[in-house]
Structures are given as structure tokens and as C-alpha cells.
PyMOL Python script that loads the backbone (N, CA, C, O; Angstrom):
from pymol import cmd

cmd.read_pdbstr("""\
ATOM      1  N   UNK A   1      49.470 298.742 132.247  1.00  0.00           N
ATOM      2  CA  UNK A   1      50.778 298.598 131.748  1.00  0.00           C
ATOM      3  C   UNK A   1      50.967 299.862 130.821  1.00  0.00           C
ATOM      4  O   UNK A   1      50.167 300.277 129.982  1.00  0.00           O
ATOM      5  N   UNK A   2      52.208 300.388 131.161  1.00  0.00           N
ATOM      6  CA  UNK A   2      52.381 301.617 130.522  1.00  0.00           C
ATOM      7  C   UNK A   2      53.124 301.591 129.251  1.00  0.00           C
ATOM      8  O   UNK A   2      53.799 300.644 128.847  1.00  0.00           O
ATOM      9  N   UNK A   3      52.933 302.757 128.637  1.00  0.00           N
ATOM     10  CA  UNK A   3      53.728 302.691 126.998  1.00  0.00           C
ATOM     11  C   UNK A   3      55.164 302.401 127.102  1.00  0.00           C
ATOM     12  O   UNK A   3      55.748 301.905 126.139  1.00  0.00           O
ATOM     13  N   UNK A   4      55.888 302.721 128.393  1.00  0.00           N
ATOM     14  CA  UNK A   4      57.348 302.348 128.491  1.00  0.00           C
ATOM     15  C   UNK A   4      57.557 300.792 128.645  1.00  0.00           C
ATOM     16  O   UNK A   4      58.449 300.200 128.038  1.00  0.00           O
ATOM     17  N   UNK A   5      56.728 300.211 129.445  1.00  0.00           N
ATOM     18  CA  UNK A   5      56.720 298.829 129.464  1.00  0.00           C
ATOM     19  C   UNK A   5      56.251 298.268 128.301  1.00  0.00           C
ATOM     20  O   UNK A   5      56.530 297.074 128.403  1.00  0.00           O
ATOM     21  N   UNK A   6      55.650 298.470 127.169  1.00  0.00           N
ATOM     22  CA  UNK A   6      55.354 298.078 126.088  1.00  0.00           C
ATOM     23  C   UNK A   6      56.653 298.043 125.171  1.00  0.00           C
ATOM     24  O   UNK A   6      57.037 297.068 124.525  1.00  0.00           O
ATOM     25  N   UNK A   7      57.231 299.241 125.235  1.00  0.00           N
ATOM     26  CA  UNK A   7      58.435 299.581 124.313  1.00  0.00           C
ATOM     27  C   UNK A   7      59.529 298.720 124.837  1.00  0.00           C
ATOM     28  O   UNK A   7      60.352 298.291 124.029  1.00  0.00           O
ATOM     29  N   UNK A   8      59.648 298.373 126.286  1.00  0.00           N
ATOM     30  CA  UNK A   8      60.558 297.507 126.866  1.00  0.00           C
ATOM     31  C   UNK A   8      60.455 295.951 126.363  1.00  0.00           C
ATOM     32  O   UNK A   8      61.389 295.289 125.912  1.00  0.00           O
ATOM     33  N   UNK A   9      59.320 295.592 126.515  1.00  0.00           N
ATOM     34  CA  UNK A   9      59.114 294.239 125.842  1.00  0.00           C
ATOM     35  C   UNK A   9      59.402 294.205 124.426  1.00  0.00           C
ATOM     36  O   UNK A   9      60.059 293.286 123.937  1.00  0.00           O
ATOM     37  N   UNK A  10      58.981 295.078 123.806  1.00  0.00           N
ATOM     38  CA  UNK A  10      59.443 295.028 122.289  1.00  0.00           C
ATOM     39  C   UNK A  10      61.098 294.916 121.954  1.00  0.00           C
ATOM     40  O   UNK A  10      61.603 294.227 121.068  1.00  0.00           O
ATOM     41  N   UNK A  11      61.720 295.699 122.815  1.00  0.00           N
ATOM     42  CA  UNK A  11      63.177 295.822 122.618  1.00  0.00           C
ATOM     43  C   UNK A  11      63.849 294.443 123.180  1.00  0.00           C
ATOM     44  O   UNK A  11      64.832 293.904 122.671  1.00  0.00           O
ATOM     45  N   UNK A  12      63.136 293.973 124.323  1.00  0.00           N
ATOM     46  CA  UNK A  12      63.512 292.798 124.694  1.00  0.00           C
ATOM     47  C   UNK A  12      63.475 291.429 123.859  1.00  0.00           C
ATOM     48  O   UNK A  12      64.390 290.627 123.670  1.00  0.00           O
ATOM     49  N   UNK A  13      62.356 291.406 123.486  1.00  0.00           N
ATOM     50  CA  UNK A  13      61.839 290.284 122.751  1.00  0.00           C
ATOM     51  C   UNK A  13      62.489 290.227 121.244  1.00  0.00           C
ATOM     52  O   UNK A  13      62.705 289.186 120.623  1.00  0.00           O
ATOM     53  N   UNK A  14      62.791 291.730 120.725  1.00  0.00           N
ATOM     54  CA  UNK A  14      63.234 291.554 119.404  1.00  0.00           C
ATOM     55  C   UNK A  14      64.926 291.522 119.620  1.00  0.00           C
ATOM     56  O   UNK A  14      65.635 291.189 118.671  1.00  0.00           O
ATOM     57  N   UNK A  15      65.441 291.840 120.758  1.00  0.00           N
ATOM     58  CA  UNK A  15      66.955 291.316 121.118  1.00  0.00           C
ATOM     59  C   UNK A  15      67.220 289.907 121.182  1.00  0.00           C
ATOM     60  O   UNK A  15      68.202 289.356 120.683  1.00  0.00           O
ATOM     61  N   UNK A  16      66.274 289.339 121.835  1.00  0.00           N
ATOM     62  CA  UNK A  16      66.254 287.997 122.012  1.00  0.00           C
ATOM     63  C   UNK A  16      65.998 287.207 120.822  1.00  0.00           C
ATOM     64  O   UNK A  16      66.470 286.071 120.770  1.00  0.00           O
ATOM     65  N   UNK A  17      65.241 287.711 119.766  1.00  0.00           N
ATOM     66  CA  UNK A  17      65.012 286.974 118.491  1.00  0.00           C
ATOM     67  C   UNK A  17      66.208 287.283 117.652  1.00  0.00           C
ATOM     68  O   UNK A  17      66.602 286.340 116.967  1.00  0.00           O
ATOM     69  N   UNK A  18      66.825 288.329 117.566  1.00  0.00           N
ATOM     70  CA  UNK A  18      68.179 288.398 117.101  1.00  0.00           C
ATOM     71  C   UNK A  18      69.292 287.639 117.450  1.00  0.00           C
ATOM     72  O   UNK A  18      70.107 287.122 116.686  1.00  0.00           O
ATOM     73  N   UNK A  19      69.256 287.610 118.859  1.00  0.00           N
ATOM     74  CA  UNK A  19      70.312 286.700 119.331  1.00  0.00           C
ATOM     75  C   UNK A  19      70.252 284.954 118.965  1.00  0.00           C
ATOM     76  O   UNK A  19      71.163 284.145 118.790  1.00  0.00           O
ATOM     77  N   UNK A  20      68.887 284.816 118.943  1.00  0.00           N
ATOM     78  CA  UNK A  20      68.551 283.360 118.472  1.00  0.00           C
ATOM     79  C   UNK A  20      68.832 283.058 117.134  1.00  0.00           C
ATOM     80  O   UNK A  20      69.386 282.033 116.739  1.00  0.00           O
ATOM     81  N   UNK A  21      68.346 284.180 116.312  1.00  0.00           N
ATOM     82  CA  UNK A  21      68.689 284.094 114.897  1.00  0.00           C
ATOM     83  C   UNK A  21      70.195 284.005 114.783  1.00  0.00           C
ATOM     84  O   UNK A  21      70.679 283.044 114.186  1.00  0.00           O
ATOM     85  N   UNK A  22      71.040 285.022 115.358  1.00  0.00           N
ATOM     86  CA  UNK A  22      72.379 284.766 115.124  1.00  0.00           C
ATOM     87  C   UNK A  22      72.989 283.528 115.709  1.00  0.00           C
ATOM     88  O   UNK A  22      74.061 283.150 115.236  1.00  0.00           O
ATOM     89  N   UNK A  23      72.525 282.970 116.516  1.00  0.00           N
ATOM     90  CA  UNK A  23      73.205 281.597 117.116  1.00  0.00           C
ATOM     91  C   UNK A  23      72.804 280.490 115.890  1.00  0.00           C
ATOM     92  O   UNK A  23      73.651 279.649 115.589  1.00  0.00           O
ATOM     93  N   UNK A  24      71.568 280.507 115.228  1.00  0.00           N
ATOM     94  CA  UNK A  24      71.301 279.587 114.321  1.00  0.00           C
ATOM     95  C   UNK A  24      72.344 279.863 113.063  1.00  0.00           C
ATOM     96  O   UNK A  24      72.911 278.866 112.615  1.00  0.00           O
ATOM     97  N   UNK A  25      72.586 280.930 112.566  1.00  0.00           N
ATOM     98  CA  UNK A  25      73.491 281.294 111.595  1.00  0.00           C
ATOM     99  C   UNK A  25      74.869 281.015 111.939  1.00  0.00           C
ATOM    100  O   UNK A  25      75.602 280.589 111.046  1.00  0.00           O
ATOM    101  N   UNK A  26      75.373 281.212 113.222  1.00  0.00           N
ATOM    102  CA  UNK A  26      76.683 280.934 113.552  1.00  0.00           C
ATOM    103  C   UNK A  26      76.809 279.149 113.550  1.00  0.00           C
ATOM    104  O   UNK A  26      77.730 278.517 113.034  1.00  0.00           O
ATOM    105  N   UNK A  27      75.687 278.603 114.231  1.00  0.00           N
ATOM    106  CA  UNK A  27      75.812 277.263 114.047  1.00  0.00           C
ATOM    107  C   UNK A  27      75.861 276.466 112.516  1.00  0.00           C
ATOM    108  O   UNK A  27      76.460 275.432 112.219  1.00  0.00           O
ATOM    109  N   UNK A  28      75.114 277.236 111.779  1.00  0.00           N
ATOM    110  CA  UNK A  28      74.865 276.613 110.279  1.00  0.00           C
ATOM    111  C   UNK A  28      76.117 276.875 109.635  1.00  0.00           C
ATOM    112  O   UNK A  28      76.531 276.040 108.830  1.00  0.00           O
ATOM    113  N   UNK A  29      76.908 278.108 109.912  1.00  0.00           N
ATOM    114  CA  UNK A  29      78.288 278.434 109.494  1.00  0.00           C
ATOM    115  C   UNK A  29      79.361 277.322 109.903  1.00  0.00           C
ATOM    116  O   UNK A  29      80.216 276.878 109.136  1.00  0.00           O
ATOM    117  N   UNK A  30      79.200 276.988 111.078  1.00  0.00           N
ATOM    118  CA  UNK A  30      80.126 276.091 111.659  1.00  0.00           C
ATOM    119  C   UNK A  30      80.021 274.675 111.215  1.00  0.00           C
ATOM    120  O   UNK A  30      80.985 273.940 111.002  1.00  0.00           O
ATOM    121  N   UNK A  31      78.802 274.367 111.099  1.00  0.00           N
ATOM    122  CA  UNK A  31      78.602 272.861 110.462  1.00  0.00           C
ATOM    123  C   UNK A  31      79.022 272.859 108.870  1.00  0.00           C
ATOM    124  O   UNK A  31      79.709 272.016 108.295  1.00  0.00           O
ATOM    125  N   UNK A  32      78.490 273.894 108.389  1.00  0.00           N
ATOM    126  CA  UNK A  32      79.225 274.085 106.943  1.00  0.00           C
ATOM    127  C   UNK A  32      80.639 274.049 106.687  1.00  0.00           C
ATOM    128  O   UNK A  32      81.177 273.413 105.780  1.00  0.00           O
ATOM    129  N   UNK A  33      81.227 274.798 107.575  1.00  0.00           N
ATOM    130  CA  UNK A  33      82.788 274.805 107.582  1.00  0.00           C
ATOM    131  C   UNK A  33      83.086 273.425 108.022  1.00  0.00           C
ATOM    132  O   UNK A  33      83.879 272.873 107.260  1.00  0.00           O
ATOM    133  N   UNK A  34      82.641 272.603 109.147  1.00  0.00           N
ATOM    134  CA  UNK A  34      83.081 271.351 109.234  1.00  0.00           C
ATOM    135  C   UNK A  34      82.934 270.425 107.941  1.00  0.00           C
ATOM    136  O   UNK A  34      83.860 269.679 107.620  1.00  0.00           O
ATOM    137  N   UNK A  35      81.698 270.493 107.175  1.00  0.00           N
ATOM    138  CA  UNK A  35      81.529 269.463 106.318  1.00  0.00           C
ATOM    139  C   UNK A  35      82.507 270.051 105.029  1.00  0.00           C
ATOM    140  O   UNK A  35      83.186 269.248 104.388  1.00  0.00           O
ATOM    141  N   UNK A  36      82.519 271.292 104.754  1.00  0.00           N
ATOM    142  CA  UNK A  36      83.388 271.544 103.425  1.00  0.00           C
ATOM    143  C   UNK A  36      84.640 271.996 103.665  1.00  0.00           C
ATOM    144  O   UNK A  36      85.385 272.069 102.688  1.00  0.00           O
ATOM    145  N   UNK A  37      85.143 272.385 104.950  1.00  0.00           N
ATOM    146  CA  UNK A  37      86.259 272.523 105.184  1.00  0.00           C
ATOM    147  C   UNK A  37      86.601 274.027 104.823  1.00  0.00           C
ATOM    148  O   UNK A  37      87.746 274.400 105.078  1.00  0.00           O
ATOM    149  N   UNK A  38      85.834 274.805 104.329  1.00  0.00           N
ATOM    150  CA  UNK A  38      86.058 276.284 103.948  1.00  0.00           C
ATOM    151  C   UNK A  38      84.869 277.015 103.964  1.00  0.00           C
ATOM    152  O   UNK A  38      83.829 276.397 103.741  1.00  0.00           O
ATOM    153  N   UNK A  39      84.816 278.419 104.225  1.00  0.00           N
ATOM    154  CA  UNK A  39      83.745 278.929 104.157  1.00  0.00           C
ATOM    155  C   UNK A  39      83.131 279.708 102.931  1.00  0.00           C
ATOM    156  O   UNK A  39      81.942 280.008 102.827  1.00  0.00           O
ATOM    157  N   UNK A  40      84.141 279.993 102.007  1.00  0.00           N
ATOM    158  CA  UNK A  40      84.021 280.382 100.773  1.00  0.00           C
ATOM    159  C   UNK A  40      84.687 279.773  99.894  1.00  0.00           C
ATOM    160  O   UNK A  40      85.825 279.396 100.176  1.00  0.00           O
ATOM    161  N   UNK A  41      84.086 279.507  98.498  1.00  0.00           N
ATOM    162  CA  UNK A  41      84.495 278.814  97.403  1.00  0.00           C
ATOM    163  C   UNK A  41      84.732 279.945  96.376  1.00  0.00           C
ATOM    164  O   UNK A  41      83.819 280.675  95.988  1.00  0.00           O
ATOM    165  N   UNK A  42      85.898 280.036  95.998  1.00  0.00           N
ATOM    166  CA  UNK A  42      86.429 280.834  94.804  1.00  0.00           C
ATOM    167  C   UNK A  42      86.093 280.272  93.385  1.00  0.00           C
ATOM    168  O   UNK A  42      85.786 279.097  93.180  1.00  0.00           O
ATOM    169  N   UNK A  43      86.178 281.171  92.501  1.00  0.00           N
ATOM    170  CA  UNK A  43      85.936 280.502  91.093  1.00  0.00           C
ATOM    171  C   UNK A  43      86.995 279.678  90.672  1.00  0.00           C
ATOM    172  O   UNK A  43      86.790 278.927  89.719  1.00  0.00           O
ATOM    173  N   UNK A  44      88.406 279.697  91.379  1.00  0.00           N
ATOM    174  CA  UNK A  44      89.390 279.111  90.998  1.00  0.00           C
ATOM    175  C   UNK A  44      89.359 277.612  91.710  1.00  0.00           C
ATOM    176  O   UNK A  44      89.988 276.632  91.312  1.00  0.00           O
ATOM    177  N   UNK A  45      88.627 277.661  92.660  1.00  0.00           N
ATOM    178  CA  UNK A  45      88.474 276.320  93.468  1.00  0.00           C
ATOM    179  C   UNK A  45      87.282 275.335  92.784  1.00  0.00           C
ATOM    180  O   UNK A  45      87.203 274.152  93.116  1.00  0.00           O
ATOM    181  N   UNK A  46      86.423 275.897  91.860  1.00  0.00           N
ATOM    182  CA  UNK A  46      85.371 275.056  91.319  1.00  0.00           C
ATOM    183  C   UNK A  46      86.110 274.064  90.384  1.00  0.00           C
ATOM    184  O   UNK A  46      87.091 274.369  89.705  1.00  0.00           O
ATOM    185  N   UNK A  47      85.501 272.785  90.429  1.00  0.00           N
ATOM    186  CA  UNK A  47      86.045 271.850  89.221  1.00  0.00           C
ATOM    187  C   UNK A  47      85.916 272.416  87.858  1.00  0.00           C
ATOM    188  O   UNK A  47      85.075 273.302  87.704  1.00  0.00           O
ATOM    189  N   UNK A  48      86.620 272.036  86.861  1.00  0.00           N
ATOM    190  CA  UNK A  48      86.374 272.333  85.617  1.00  0.00           C
ATOM    191  C   UNK A  48      85.573 271.453  84.990  1.00  0.00           C
ATOM    192  O   UNK A  48      85.859 270.256  84.993  1.00  0.00           O
ATOM    193  N   UNK A  49      84.436 271.942  84.354  1.00  0.00           N
ATOM    194  CA  UNK A  49      83.435 270.772  83.713  1.00  0.00           C
ATOM    195  C   UNK A  49      83.745 270.961  82.251  1.00  0.00           C
ATOM    196  O   UNK A  49      84.323 271.904  81.713  1.00  0.00           O
ATOM    197  N   UNK A  50      83.217 269.820  81.700  1.00  0.00           N
ATOM    198  CA  UNK A  50      83.167 269.837  80.196  1.00  0.00           C
ATOM    199  C   UNK A  50      82.178 270.823  79.591  1.00  0.00           C
ATOM    200  O   UNK A  50      81.220 271.082  80.318  1.00  0.00           O
ATOM    201  N   UNK A  51      82.212 271.333  78.582  1.00  0.00           N
ATOM    202  CA  UNK A  51      81.461 272.297  78.095  1.00  0.00           C
ATOM    203  C   UNK A  51      80.064 271.609  77.772  1.00  0.00           C
ATOM    204  O   UNK A  51      80.158 270.417  77.478  1.00  0.00           O
ATOM    205  N   UNK A  52      79.017 272.055  77.774  1.00  0.00           N
ATOM    206  CA  UNK A  52      77.582 271.593  77.631  1.00  0.00           C
ATOM    207  C   UNK A  52      77.547 271.071  76.057  1.00  0.00           C
ATOM    208  O   UNK A  52      78.007 271.706  75.108  1.00  0.00           O
ATOM    209  N   UNK A  53      76.959 269.893  75.996  1.00  0.00           N
ATOM    210  CA  UNK A  53      76.890 269.154  75.084  1.00  0.00           C
ATOM    211  C   UNK A  53      75.608 269.524  74.354  1.00  0.00           C
ATOM    212  O   UNK A  53      74.667 269.989  74.998  1.00  0.00           O
ATOM    213  N   UNK A  54      75.528 269.344  73.063  1.00  0.00           N
ATOM    214  CA  UNK A  54      74.356 269.698  72.293  1.00  0.00           C
ATOM    215  C   UNK A  54      73.263 268.521  72.278  1.00  0.00           C
ATOM    216  O   UNK A  54      73.727 267.381  72.305  1.00  0.00           O
ATOM    217  N   UNK A  55      72.060 268.640  72.244  1.00  0.00           N
ATOM    218  CA  UNK A  55      71.182 267.703  72.437  1.00  0.00           C
ATOM    219  C   UNK A  55      71.080 266.946  71.106  1.00  0.00           C
ATOM    220  O   UNK A  55      71.325 267.442  70.006  1.00  0.00           O
ATOM    221  N   UNK A  56      70.709 265.745  71.328  1.00  0.00           N
ATOM    222  CA  UNK A  56      70.645 264.796  70.064  1.00  0.00           C
ATOM    223  C   UNK A  56      69.595 265.424  68.963  1.00  0.00           C
ATOM    224  O   UNK A  56      68.551 265.951  69.347  1.00  0.00           O
ATOM    225  N   UNK A  57      69.910 265.341  67.689  1.00  0.00           N
ATOM    226  CA  UNK A  57      69.145 265.571  66.606  1.00  0.00           C
ATOM    227  C   UNK A  57      67.731 264.893  66.706  1.00  0.00           C
ATOM    228  O   UNK A  57      67.609 263.727  67.079  1.00  0.00           O
ATOM    229  N   UNK A  58      66.756 265.625  66.381  1.00  0.00           N
ATOM    230  CA  UNK A  58      65.469 264.826  66.272  1.00  0.00           C
ATOM    231  C   UNK A  58      65.518 264.241  64.874  1.00  0.00           C
ATOM    232  O   UNK A  58      65.863 264.965  63.940  1.00  0.00           O
ATOM    233  N   UNK A  59      65.230 263.119  64.700  1.00  0.00           N
ATOM    234  CA  UNK A  59      64.968 262.305  63.612  1.00  0.00           C
ATOM    235  C   UNK A  59      63.449 261.994  63.596  1.00  0.00           C
ATOM    236  O   UNK A  59      62.602 262.195  64.466  1.00  0.00           O
ATOM    237  N   UNK A  60      63.318 261.325  62.088  1.00  0.00           N
ATOM    238  CA  UNK A  60      61.716 261.056  61.955  1.00  0.00           C
ATOM    239  C   UNK A  60      61.370 260.081  62.909  1.00  0.00           C
ATOM    240  O   UNK A  60      60.155 260.000  63.090  1.00  0.00           O
ATOM    241  N   UNK A  61      62.132 259.244  63.634  1.00  0.00           N
ATOM    242  CA  UNK A  61      61.709 258.061  64.495  1.00  0.00           C
ATOM    243  C   UNK A  61      61.425 258.947  65.841  1.00  0.00           C
ATOM    244  O   UNK A  61      60.620 258.460  66.636  1.00  0.00           O
ATOM    245  N   UNK A  62      61.860 259.873  66.078  1.00  0.00           N
ATOM    246  CA  UNK A  62      61.620 260.735  67.273  1.00  0.00           C
ATOM    247  C   UNK A  62      60.054 261.188  67.436  1.00  0.00           C
ATOM    248  O   UNK A  62      59.432 261.294  68.493  1.00  0.00           O
ATOM    249  N   UNK A  63      59.651 261.393  66.288  1.00  0.00           N
ATOM    250  CA  UNK A  63      58.217 262.087  66.289  1.00  0.00           C
ATOM    251  C   UNK A  63      57.264 261.069  66.386  1.00  0.00           C
ATOM    252  O   UNK A  63      57.458 259.982  65.841  1.00  0.00           O
ATOM    253  N   UNK A  64      56.188 261.330  67.069  1.00  0.00           N
ATOM    254  CA  UNK A  64      55.131 260.451  67.405  1.00  0.00           C
ATOM    255  C   UNK A  64      54.050 260.500  65.991  1.00  0.00           C
ATOM    256  O   UNK A  64      53.695 261.537  65.429  1.00  0.00           O
ATOM    257  N   UNK A  65      53.663 259.140  65.615  1.00  0.00           N
ATOM    258  CA  UNK A  65      52.756 258.962  64.621  1.00  0.00           C
ATOM    259  C   UNK A  65      51.485 258.478  64.798  1.00  0.00           C
ATOM    260  O   UNK A  65      51.450 257.733  65.777  1.00  0.00           O
ATOM    261  N   UNK A  66      50.568 258.583  64.321  1.00  0.00           N
ATOM    262  CA  UNK A  66      49.207 258.062  64.628  1.00  0.00           C
ATOM    263  C   UNK A  66      49.325 256.330  64.797  1.00  0.00           C
ATOM    264  O   UNK A  66      48.489 255.851  65.563  1.00  0.00           O
ATOM    265  N   UNK A  67      50.227 255.419  64.189  1.00  0.00           N
ATOM    266  CA  UNK A  67      50.537 254.391  64.387  1.00  0.00           C
ATOM    267  C   UNK A  67      51.631 253.764  65.446  1.00  0.00           C
ATOM    268  O   UNK A  67      51.899 252.581  65.657  1.00  0.00           O
ATOM    269  N   UNK A  68      52.205 255.029  66.076  1.00  0.00           N
ATOM    270  CA  UNK A  68      53.037 254.538  66.856  1.00  0.00           C
ATOM    271  C   UNK A  68      52.610 254.134  68.383  1.00  0.00           C
ATOM    272  O   UNK A  68      53.410 253.679  69.201  1.00  0.00           O
ATOM    273  N   UNK A  69      51.384 254.344  68.610  1.00  0.00           N
ATOM    274  CA  UNK A  69      50.714 253.811  69.885  1.00  0.00           C
ATOM    275  C   UNK A  69      50.255 252.779  69.686  1.00  0.00           C
ATOM    276  O   UNK A  69      49.669 252.180  70.587  1.00  0.00           O
TER     277      UNK A  69
END
""", "prot")
cmd.dss("prot")
cmd.show_as("cartoon", "prot")
cmd.util.cbc("prot")
cmd.orient("prot")
């Protein structure tokens, strides 16, 4: 097997790998498009969420005491 054959195998297998990878990417984009109806989500399309709430304040009853077990 000559060096030319080795290079030809490397080129052919890497090209085939890229082709298979691009098929998976295109298929995933197609499925995502079918489920979501659009490929990109802009900031204007995102739902408005309520502002984050503060966690409840810690009181004496929230702390563990030796008698709480």
C-alpha cells in the first residue's frame, strides 16, 4: 500500500464522516423546525417572566435545634 493510497483513504473516510455528520445536523434541524415551527428564537419572542422572587426569610423555627430530631 503506497502513501498515495493511505492519503486517498484518509480523504475519502473524512469526507464520508463529514457527510454523515451533516446529514445528522440537517435532520436534527428539520425535526426541531417541525416541533417548534421556527429555527431561531429572538428575544422578542420569548415569554415575559415575572421577576425573581426573594427567598423566604429564615426564622428561628427554620434552624435545627438539638431537640428538633
